C-alpha positions as a printed NumPy array, in Angstrom:
array([[  0.   ,   0.   ,   0.   ],
       [  1.171,   3.509,  -0.701],
       [  2.598,   5.404,   2.267],
       [  1.117,   8.706,   1.068],
       [ -0.852,  10.646,   3.675],
       [ -4.575,   9.956,   3.82 ],
       [ -6.616,  12.419,   1.762],
       [ -9.602,  13.982,   3.55 ],
       [-12.278,  16.057,   1.81 ],
       [-13.92 ,  18.647,   4.078],
       [-17.285,  19.897,   2.762],
       [-18.35 ,  22.839,   4.924],
       [-19.851,  26.23 ,   4.018],
       [-18.779,  27.972,   7.242],
       [-15.38 ,  29.376,   6.258],
       [-14.126,  29.621,   9.844],
       [-14.868,  25.942,  10.525],
       [-13.518,  24.904,   7.116],
       [-10.262,  26.782,   7.636],
       [ -9.712,  25.752,  11.251],
       [-10.507,  22.092,  10.704],
       [ -8.388,  21.93 ,   7.554],
       [ -5.419,  23.457,   9.374],
       [ -5.645,  20.955,  12.219],
       [ -6.034,  18.013,   9.835],
       [ -2.879,  19.143,   8.002],
       [ -1.053,  19.347,  11.332],
       [ -2.121,  15.736,  11.923],
       [ -0.43 ,  14.76 ,   8.653],
       [ -3.446,  14.462,   6.355],
       [ -3.759,  15.866,   2.862],
       [ -6.848,  18.092,   2.792],
       [ -9.305,  18.866,  -0.004],
       [-12.017,  21.499,   0.452],
       [-15.474,  22.358,  -0.849],
       [-17.954,  24.994,   0.334],
       [-21.162,  23.684,  -1.247],
       [-22.732,  20.302,  -1.806],
       [-22.431,  20.241,  -5.578],
       [-18.699,  20.966,  -5.487],
       [-18.238,  18.5  ,  -2.642],
       [-19.938,  15.721,  -4.577],
       [-17.87 ,  16.482,  -7.679],
       [-14.6  ,  16.376,  -5.736],
       [-15.617,  13.169,  -3.979],
       [-16.356,  11.496,  -7.319],
       [-13.363,  12.887,  -9.222],
       [-10.601,  12.815,  -6.597],
       [-11.464,   9.705,  -4.527],
       [-10.636,  10.962,  -1.025],
       [ -9.968,   8.421,   1.701],
       [-12.597,  10.07 ,   3.913],
       [-15.138,  12.899,   3.717],
       [-16.165,  15.229,   6.528],
       [-19.61 ,  16.38 ,   5.409],
       [-21.75 ,  19.195,   6.778],
       [-25.499,  18.77 ,   6.291],
       [-26.658,  22.383,   5.901],
       [-24.997,  23.175,   2.567],
       [-25.956,  25.338,  -0.415],
       [-26.624,  23.776,  -3.835],
       [-27.044,  20.239,  -2.471],
       [-27.51 ,  19.49 ,   1.221],
       [-25.423,  16.855,   2.953],
       [-28.163,  14.215,   2.85 ],
       [-28.42 ,  14.664,  -0.926],
       [-24.648,  14.455,  -1.348],
       [-24.483,  11.282,   0.721],
       [-27.422,   9.684,  -1.084],
       [-25.957,  10.453,  -4.523],
       [-22.519,   9.222,  -3.506],
       [-23.894,   5.864,  -2.377],
       [-26.207,   5.513,  -5.377],
       [-23.159,   5.843,  -7.613],
       [-21.525,   2.953,  -5.802],
       [-18.902,   4.959,  -3.928],
       [-18.085,   3.642,  -0.46 ],
       [-15.974,   6.626,   0.656],
       [-16.084,   6.791,   4.478],
       [-18.183,   9.778,   5.593],
       [-18.21 ,  11.559,   8.941],
       [-21.268,  13.813,   9.086],
       [-20.759,  17.138,  10.864],
       [-24.007,  18.94 ,  11.629],
       [-25.983,  21.236,  13.904],
       [-28.92 ,  18.87 ,  13.374],
       [-28.983,  16.961,  16.655],
       [-32.413,  15.318,  16.411],
       [-32.384,  11.533,  16.589],
       [-34.281,  11.308,  13.298],
       [-31.54 ,  13.273,  11.51 ],
       [-28.834,  11.018,  12.96 ],
       [-30.742,   7.906,  11.933],
       [-31.299,   9.257,   8.42 ],
       [-27.6  ,  10.106,   8.026],
       [-26.508,   6.669,   9.188],
       [-29.159,   4.931,   7.081],
       [-27.885,   6.783,   4.003],
       [-24.415,   5.374,   4.627],
       [-22.585,   7.743,   6.977],
       [-19.907,   6.077,   9.091],
       [-20.239,   8.503,  12.003],
       [-22.31 ,  11.543,  13.002],
       [-20.836,  14.443,  15.024],
       [-23.048,  17.24 ,  16.325],
       [-22.01 ,  20.901,  16.314],
       [-20.623,  22.513,  18.356],
       [-17.989,  19.803,  18.521],
       [-14.74 ,  19.245,  20.367],
       [-11.807,  19.25 ,  17.946],
       [ -9.957,  16.385,  19.61 ],
       [-13.1  ,  14.245,  19.668],
       [-13.68 ,  14.873,  15.952],
       [-10.059,  14.027,  15.12 ],
       [-10.344,  10.829,  17.173],
       [-13.528,   9.831,  15.356],
       [-11.878,  10.465,  11.977],
       [ -8.922,   8.295,  12.978],
       [-11.26 ,   5.553,  14.191],
       [-13.169,   5.476,  10.896],
       [ -9.901,   5.372,   8.938],
       [ -8.609,   2.525,  11.103],
       [-11.75 ,   0.515,  10.396],
       [-11.554,   1.164,   6.67 ],
       [ -7.78 ,   0.736,   6.314],
       [ -6.611,  -1.875,   8.845],
       [ -3.115,  -1.255,  10.143],
       [ -2.011,  -4.769,   9.255],
       [ -2.   ,  -3.827,   5.572],
       [  0.324,  -0.857,   5.996],
       [  3.9  ,  -1.504,   4.936],
       [  6.917,  -0.156,   6.848],
       [  8.409,   3.091,   5.577],
       [ 12.141,   3.114,   4.932],
       [ 14.971,   5.581,   4.412],
       [ 18.67 ,   4.795,   4.521],
       [ 19.073,   1.862,   6.914],
       [ 15.989,   2.886,   8.918],
       [ 12.601,   1.123,   8.859],
       [  9.534,   2.683,  10.49 ],
       [  6.363,   0.72 ,  11.278],
       [  3.837,   3.531,  11.695],
       [  0.886,   1.484,  13.058],
       [  3.099,  -0.331,  15.575],
       [  5.09 ,   2.857,  16.334],
       [  8.397,   1.009,  16.132],
       [ 11.686,   1.973,  14.5  ],
       [ 14.678,  -0.15 ,  13.544],
       [ 18.059,   0.832,  12.19 ],
       [ 20.167,  -1.761,  10.437],
       [ 17.797,  -4.329,  11.928],
       [ 18.244,  -3.118,  15.507],
       [ 15.419,  -1.431,  17.491],
       [ 15.696,   2.308,  18.082],
       [ 13.962,   3.801,  21.119],
       [ 12.079,   7.01 ,  20.344],
       [  9.981,   9.034,  22.74 ],
       [  6.317,   9.61 ,  21.852],
       [  7.055,  13.172,  20.711],
       [ 10.072,  12.103,  18.67 ],
       [  7.909,   9.526,  16.91 ],
       [  5.157,  12.079,  16.182],
       [  7.728,  14.418,  14.67 ],
       [  9.226,  11.588,  12.607],
       [  5.789,  10.449,  11.394],
       [  4.957,  13.989,  10.288],
       [  8.143,  14.201,   8.238],
       [  7.53 ,  10.78 ,   6.678],
       [  4.09 ,  11.934,   5.56 ],
       [  5.57 ,  14.974,   3.802],
       [  8.971,  14.124,   2.255],
       [ 10.634,  17.029,   0.507],
       [  8.465,  19.684,   2.147],
       [  9.993,  22.437,   4.276],
       [  8.27 ,  23.167,   7.596],
       [  8.773,  26.13 ,   9.878],
       [  9.43 ,  25.417,  13.549],
       [  5.96 ,  26.716,  14.389],
       [  4.37 ,  24.259,  11.947],
       [  6.356,  21.396,  13.446],
       [  5.278,  22.389,  16.941],
       [  1.671,  22.222,  15.807],
       [  2.162,  18.898,  14.051],
       [  3.892,  17.025,  16.868],
       [  2.741,  18.81 ,  20.001],
       [ -0.636,  20.215,  19.011],
       [ -1.796,  23.527,  17.691],
       [ -2.173,  25.079,  21.154],
       [  1.141,  23.918,  22.617],
       [  3.073,  26.829,  24.079],
       [  6.547,  25.699,  23.154],
       [  9.382,  27.523,  21.465],
       [ 11.538,  27.098,  18.392],
       [ 14.223,  25.761,  20.702],
       [ 11.989,  22.774,  21.514],
       [ 11.957,  21.759,  17.847],
       [ 15.716,  22.254,  17.519],
       [ 16.341,  19.948,  20.473],
       [ 14.092,  17.214,  19.081],
       [ 15.644,  17.492,  15.633],
       [ 19.031,  17.001,  17.233],
       [ 17.759,  13.823,  18.91 ],
       [ 16.325,  12.436,  15.664],
       [ 19.648,  13.054,  13.937],
       [ 21.581,  11.383,  16.734],
       [ 19.37 ,   8.306,  16.579],
       [ 18.664,   7.982,  12.843],
       [ 21.373,   9.734,  10.803],
       [ 24.577,   7.935,   9.669],
       [ 26.482,  11.118,  10.536],
       [ 24.471,  13.476,  12.797],
       [ 26.892,  16.328,  12.096],
       [ 26.313,  16.051,   8.333],
       [ 22.673,  14.95 ,   8.081],
       [ 21.354,  13.362,   4.887],
       [ 17.685,  13.027,   5.822],
       [ 16.743,  15.666,   8.406],
       [ 17.946,  18.854,   6.802],
       [ 18.08 ,  22.43 ,   8.053],
       [ 16.704,  24.989,   5.605],
       [ 18.377,  28.193,   6.656],
       [ 15.945,  30.911,   7.629],
       [ 12.911,  28.664,   7.059],
       [ 12.99 ,  25.513,   9.183],
       [ 13.528,  21.822,   8.44 ],
       [ 12.976,  19.362,   5.593],
       [ 13.013,  15.56 ,   5.423],
       [ 14.553,  13.792,   2.418],
       [ 14.65 ,  10.065,   1.839]])
């Protein structure tokens, strides 16, 4: 299976929610597609085959129920997490009957929504099918959260592993220290650039052939860091 990041389509007409949720999903390592009305959301779901859709119900053009119904009638089994202010039991039942995988009521807690998205993705894409990711003499098993180097286990802290996983999901992309703080520690973490520098030093010590002349975890002067395989 490809080790590309999972692609999530967010269909939401409230720009503040669309922007905030998209930013946090990117920090979690997902690739994000966006649509602000039901017709565009349906088109992107059909044309671009996202791994999961977060779908608001109260949308212009086509409402979320109509999008979901049309998607299923066309034989697409894209996982869908409904996001809606409609909290009545009948609305939840209708959404689930039409083929939604989960139903989250607004206002919602961000961490709960992210956890529900991860749970749906785990059910749809079992971890056992995911192949280890390699670079140099390093192998990373993302579902198992284990790392080996030249066949020997490497002990990483939870935060080191989160930082590593974020880089693996975005090879070749330069991230600022602030973006890396958000990705590995959470958007609201009150850390400093020095925190990232210290963790980058640890990754280099543990995973680079020569930590003083890194080949994989590169400093981009004035911008931040980049991972290269």
